[in-house]
N, C-alpha and C positions, 0 to 999 in steps of 0.2 A: 504494499500500500504506499502510495507516494506522499500522503500527508495524514495528519492525525485526525482530521475530520472523518476520514473514511474508517478509521478504527472505531471512532464514536458510533458512526452509523452501524457498523457491524455488531458492535456490542449491544446497542439499543435494539436492533432488530432481534438479536438473540434473546433479549429480555422478554420482548413481546412474544416470541416463540415458546418461551418458558412460562407463559401465563401471566406476566406482568400487566397490570393495568395502570400503574404509576412508575414512570421512569423519570428520575431526577438527574440531570446532567449539570455540572458545576465545573467551570473553567476559571482558574485564577492565573493572571499573569502579573507577577509581582517583580518589577525591575529592581527594586531596592534589595531584595532578597536573591535576585537573579534566578527565579524559579517560575516555571510553567507547570501547573498542576491540572490534572483532569480527573474528576470523580464521576462515576456512573453507578447509581443506586436504583435498585428495582424491588418490587414487591412480588416478584415471581416465585416459582416453587423452589428456587435454589438448586444447587448441584449436589449430587451424591458425594460422599467422601472421596470415593475413587476418582470421579471426574475432577474434583477440586485438586487432588494430589497430582493429577496429570494434566492440569490445565495449561501448562507451559511446554508440554511435549507435543511437537507438531505431528507426530505419528500416531497420536491417540485422539480419536474422535468417537462420537456417539452417532455421527451421521452414517446412513447407509449408502448415500449417493457417492461418497468419496472416501479415501482411506487416510486423509490428512485433515487436520484442523489447525489452520495458520494464524487465525486472528489474534489470539491472546499470545502465542508465542512470538509473533512478529512485533506486537506491541511491547512485550517484555524486552525483547532484543533492542528495540528502538530506545527504550528508557536507559538500558545498560550503556549503550553506545553514547549517549549524551549525559553520562553521569548522573542518571536519575534513579528512580525506585519504581518498582512494580509491585503491587500487593492486591490479592484477591481474597474476599472473604464470602462465605456462602452458608446458608442455612434455610430452614423451612420458611423464614420470613422474607427471603430474597437474597440478592447477591450484590456485593459492592466491589467494583473494580476501581483502584486508585493508581494513578501513574503520575510521576513527576519527571521533569527534565531540567537540566542546567539551561536557562533561558538563552544564554549567549554562546552556548557550545556549537562548535561548527557543524557537528553531526546531528544536531537536533532537527527533526523533521518540521517543516512548516505546519502551522495549525491547519491551514486550508480554508475552505469555504464553509464556514459554520452556518450562515444564513440558508445555504443550499441543504445542508445536512439536516438542520432542525425543520425546514419547510418540507422536506421529503419524508421524515419521519411522521410529521403531523398529517400530511396528505395521504400516506399509505396506511396509517393506523388511526383513523378518526375516533375509534372507540377507546383508545388509550389516553391517559393524561401525561402531559409532559411538563416538567418544570425545569426550564433552562435558565441557569444563572451564569453570568459572565462578568467577572470582575477584572478590570485592568487598572492596576494600582489602586487608586482610591474611588474609582468610578465603577458603578454597578448597574448591570442591565439584567432584568428579570422578565421572563415570559412564562405565564402560567396558562395552560390551554383551558383549564377549568374556568378561569375568569373570563377568557375570550368566549368560551361556549355560552356562558350565562348572558354575555352582552349580546351575542348573536341570536339568541333565542331559538327560533325555528330554522335558522340558516345552518346548514351543515358546515363544520369547521374546514372540511376539505373542499369546499367550494373554490374554484380557481381564483377568483377575485380575493377571497379571504387568504389563501395561500400566498399570493403575490404581495398582499399587504403585509403579512407576517415577515416574509422574506426581505421586503424592502425596509421594514422597521428595524430588523436586526442589521442589515447593511448600513443604514443610516447611522445607528449607534456605533457600530465598528468603525466606520469611516471618520467619525468624530473623535473617538477615543483611542484608537489604535495607532 
């Protein structure tokens, strides 16, 4: 995966597949601490002990369609290459993936297009709730799909005009703050 937003998309989609109806995505870019951190929490069914123990093994997967599972191993490797940390916790209440990177490390992958990632997740999973928080130094952006759904009333959140508005709102904030 060429950027971190694709890892976020992969993990969030796995959350939905695991039965999660609430996915929290938090990104913190702290220039003073020289850290970029990403945390994805869900309330899905969690991973078995065996799956959790093998989560960083690219040759272990529960999928029947292929013999490798590269998402988490590649993210873990990306963190290590940029002097970061990878951690995963899982139980019956859900799963939490945490990863951090040295912000200015030459090998840190770019964050990528978060506006596209979040809007794709919302458009393709309208029944799920997403809480996206993005902090850049002291500036914070929060998008809560439950709030948006209540404002929309009868209009589906995955209506093209709504998705475009969400994507534009995220991009506007990022363009001002990043």
